[in-house]
C-alpha positions as CSV (number, residue, x, y, z in Angstrom):
1,X,30.1,44.5,-57.8
2,X,29.5,41.8,-55.2
3,X,28.5,42.8,-51.6
4,X,27.2,40.5,-48.3
5,X,25.1,41.9,-45.8
6,X,24.0,40.7,-42.7
7,X,21.0,39.1,-44.3
8,X,21.7,38.9,-48.0
9,X,24.3,38.4,-50.5
10,X,23.8,40.5,-54.2
11,X,25.7,41.1,-56.9
12,X,24.3,44.0,-59.4
13,X,22.0,41.8,-61.0
14,X,20.6,39.4,-58.2
15,X,20.4,39.0,-54.8
16,X,19.2,35.8,-52.3
17,X,17.1,37.5,-49.2
18,X,16.2,36.7,-45.9
19,X,18.2,33.1,-46.0
20,X,19.2,30.9,-43.2
21,X,23.2,31.9,-44.6
22,X,25.0,34.5,-46.9
23,X,24.4,31.5,-49.5
24,X,20.7,31.0,-49.7
25,X,17.3,32.7,-49.6
26,X,14.7,34.2,-52.0
27,X,16.0,34.7,-55.3
28,X,15.4,38.3,-57.1
29,X,16.8,40.0,-60.0
30,X,17.7,43.9,-61.3
31,X,16.3,44.2,-64.5
32,X,16.9,48.0,-64.7
33,X,20.6,47.9,-63.8
34,X,21.5,51.1,-65.8
35,X,19.8,53.1,-63.7
36,X,21.3,53.1,-60.3
37,X,18.3,55.0,-58.2
38,X,15.4,53.3,-60.0
39,X,16.5,49.7,-59.3
40,X,13.7,46.9,-59.6
41,X,13.9,44.2,-58.0
42,X,11.4,40.8,-58.7
43,X,11.3,37.7,-58.0
44,X,11.9,34.5,-60.3
45,X,9.3,31.7,-60.4
46,X,10.0,28.3,-59.9
47,X,8.7,27.1,-63.5
48,X,11.2,29.5,-65.2
49,X,13.7,28.5,-63.3
50,X,16.2,25.0,-63.0
51,X,19.3,23.6,-62.1
52,X,21.8,25.3,-65.2
53,X,20.1,28.6,-63.9
54,X,20.8,28.2,-60.1
55,X,24.7,27.1,-61.2
56,X,24.8,30.6,-62.8
57,X,23.2,32.4,-59.6
58,X,25.9,30.6,-57.1
59,X,28.8,31.7,-59.6
60,X,27.6,35.0,-59.7
61,X,27.6,35.0,-56.1
62,X,30.5,33.5,-55.5
63,X,29.2,30.6,-53.6
64,X,29.7,27.3,-54.2
65,X,27.1,24.4,-56.1
66,X,23.2,24.8,-56.0
67,X,21.9,22.6,-53.2
68,X,18.3,22.8,-53.3
69,X,15.9,24.6,-55.5
70,X,12.1,25.0,-54.0
71,X,9.4,27.4,-54.6
72,X,9.3,29.2,-50.9
73,X,11.4,27.9,-49.5
74,X,13.0,31.4,-48.0
75,X,9.1,33.6,-48.0
76,X,7.1,33.9,-50.7
77,X,5.8,37.5,-52.4
78,X,3.4,38.6,-54.7
79,X,3.8,41.4,-58.0
80,X,6.3,41.3,-59.5
81,X,7.9,38.5,-61.0
82,X,10.4,38.3,-63.6
83,X,7.8,37.2,-66.7
84,X,10.3,35.5,-68.9
85,X,11.8,31.3,-68.4
86,X,15.8,31.8,-68.1
87,X,17.1,29.2,-70.6
88,X,21.1,29.2,-69.4
89,X,23.4,26.6,-70.2
90,X,25.5,26.5,-66.5
91,X,28.3,27.8,-68.2
92,X,27.2,31.3,-67.7
93,X,29.0,34.1,-65.4
94,X,25.7,36.4,-64.4
95,X,22.0,34.9,-65.1
96,X,21.5,38.0,-67.3
97,X,23.9,37.2,-69.7
98,X,21.8,34.1,-70.2
99,X,19.2,33.7,-72.6
100,X,15.2,33.6,-72.2
101,X,12.1,32.6,-73.7
102,X,9.9,34.9,-75.9
103,X,7.1,33.4,-74.4
104,X,6.1,36.2,-71.2
105,X,4.0,35.0,-67.8
106,X,1.5,36.7,-66.6
107,X,1.6,35.4,-62.8
108,X,2.8,33.4,-60.3
109,X,1.4,30.9,-58.6
110,X,1.4,31.0,-54.4
111,X,4.3,29.5,-53.3
112,X,6.3,29.2,-56.4
113,X,9.1,32.5,-55.7
114,X,12.7,30.9,-55.9
115,X,14.3,29.2,-53.1
116,X,18.0,28.8,-53.6
117,X,20.6,27.5,-51.3
118,X,23.9,27.6,-52.4
119,X,27.1,25.3,-51.0
120,X,29.8,26.8,-48.9
121,X,32.6,27.9,-51.6
122,X,35.2,25.7,-49.6
123,X,38.1,23.1,-51.1
124,X,40.7,21.1,-50.3
125,X,43.7,21.4,-52.5
126,X,46.9,19.9,-53.2
127,X,46.1,16.4,-51.8
128,X,46.0,12.5,-53.6
129,X,42.1,13.3,-53.5
130,X,39.6,16.0,-53.1
131,X,38.9,15.4,-49.4
132,X,42.5,16.4,-48.3
133,X,44.7,19.0,-48.9
134,X,45.3,22.8,-48.2
135,X,42.3,24.4,-47.0
136,X,40.6,27.2,-49.4
137,X,37.9,29.3,-48.9
138,X,36.6,31.6,-51.4
139,X,35.0,35.1,-50.4
140,X,36.0,37.3,-53.9
141,X,38.8,35.1,-54.4
142,X,40.2,31.8,-53.2
143,X,42.4,31.6,-49.9
144,X,44.2,29.0,-47.6
145,X,42.4,29.1,-44.2
146,X,44.5,29.7,-41.3
147,X,43.2,28.5,-38.3
148,X,44.7,29.2,-35.0
149,X,44.6,26.5,-32.4
150,X,42.2,24.2,-35.0
151,X,42.5,20.6,-34.2
152,X,40.0,17.4,-35.0
153,X,37.2,19.1,-33.7
154,X,37.4,21.9,-36.2
155,X,38.4,20.3,-38.8
156,X,35.4,17.8,-38.2
157,X,33.3,20.7,-39.4
158,X,35.2,21.4,-42.5
159,X,35.3,18.0,-43.8
160,X,31.2,18.0,-42.9
161,X,30.7,20.8,-45.1
162,X,32.9,19.5,-48.2
163,X,30.5,16.0,-47.7
164,X,33.8,14.3,-47.3
165,X,33.3,12.1,-44.0
166,X,35.1,12.8,-40.4
167,X,38.3,13.9,-39.8
168,X,41.2,11.9,-39.8
169,X,44.1,14.3,-39.0
170,X,45.0,18.3,-39.6
171,X,48.5,19.9,-39.6
172,X,49.6,23.2,-39.5
173,X,52.1,23.8,-42.8
174,X,54.4,26.2,-42.7
175,X,54.3,28.2,-45.9
176,X,56.1,31.9,-46.8
177,X,54.0,35.2,-45.3
178,X,50.9,35.0,-47.6
179,X,46.8,36.4,-47.5
180,X,45.0,34.0,-45.6
181,X,41.4,33.6,-44.5
182,X,42.1,33.7,-40.6
183,X,38.7,31.6,-38.9
184,X,38.8,31.9,-35.3
185,X,38.5,28.8,-33.0
186,X,35.1,29.6,-30.9
187,X,33.5,30.3,-34.0
188,X,33.5,27.3,-36.3
189,X,31.1,25.1,-34.6
190,X,28.0,27.6,-34.6
191,X,26.9,25.9,-37.3
192,X,26.7,29.2,-39.6
193,X,28.8,29.1,-42.9
194,X,32.6,29.4,-42.1
195,X,32.8,32.1,-44.8
196,X,30.4,34.6,-42.3
197,X,33.6,34.4,-39.5
198,X,36.4,34.8,-42.3
199,X,38.8,38.0,-41.5
200,X,41.7,38.3,-43.9
201,X,44.9,38.4,-42.4
202,X,48.5,37.5,-43.1
203,X,49.6,34.3,-42.0
204,X,52.6,31.8,-42.3
205,X,51.1,29.0,-41.7
206,X,48.0,27.3,-43.7
207,X,45.9,24.3,-42.4
208,X,46.1,21.0,-43.8
209,X,43.7,18.5,-43.7
210,X,42.3,14.8,-44.2
211,X,39.0,14.0,-44.1
212,X,38.3,10.1,-44.6
213,X,36.0,10.7,-47.6
214,X,32.4,10.4,-48.4
215,X,31.7,9.0,-52.2
216,X,27.8,9.1,-51.5
217,X,26.4,12.1,-53.7
218,X,23.4,13.8,-52.0
219,X,21.1,14.7,-55.1
220,X,19.7,18.2,-56.3
221,X,16.7,19.0,-54.4
222,X,13.9,20.0,-56.9
């Protein structure tokens, strides 16, 4: 199961703490899931964690792909620290489904607890390119977005989240009544991830965006 609080997002086995958004924070792993009364959350050493591992964690938490992985990015802690190296291939649905090394680590250097930033789970579908289409957001499940009174200013925020340049056009497209994520106009520009303001609703319109496109690829920060 997945839970979202004001300062963390977590599954039964992994969570991100003290992040700047729901999909970022210091990574902790629960190695005692079988006993709910004695859950044991522990940090992970940066040396035992790589991009494939990060992809699995971001997917498990319902977030977009990882964009940054850096020790102590969201604070550091002492022991306990997860003692084995994760060896994910990147396709697993949960971090604890991954293989881990046989060797154990007795300590982790200060400043080396994994801090992870996952990108926003947002996409455009049904257009001629990945930078055009119906705006969809994933919060547990993918749904189209309904943004009452959105204009190019709001569309520009979504295009930026998608790394798709600037907003060229926005339109409300008619559909049958369906479940959507509704994001109020006045909350879009806050700088926080869109998912933090989305509310479940039923609507007969969805947002269709056309962004300019951006062919630059951002590197994975380590």
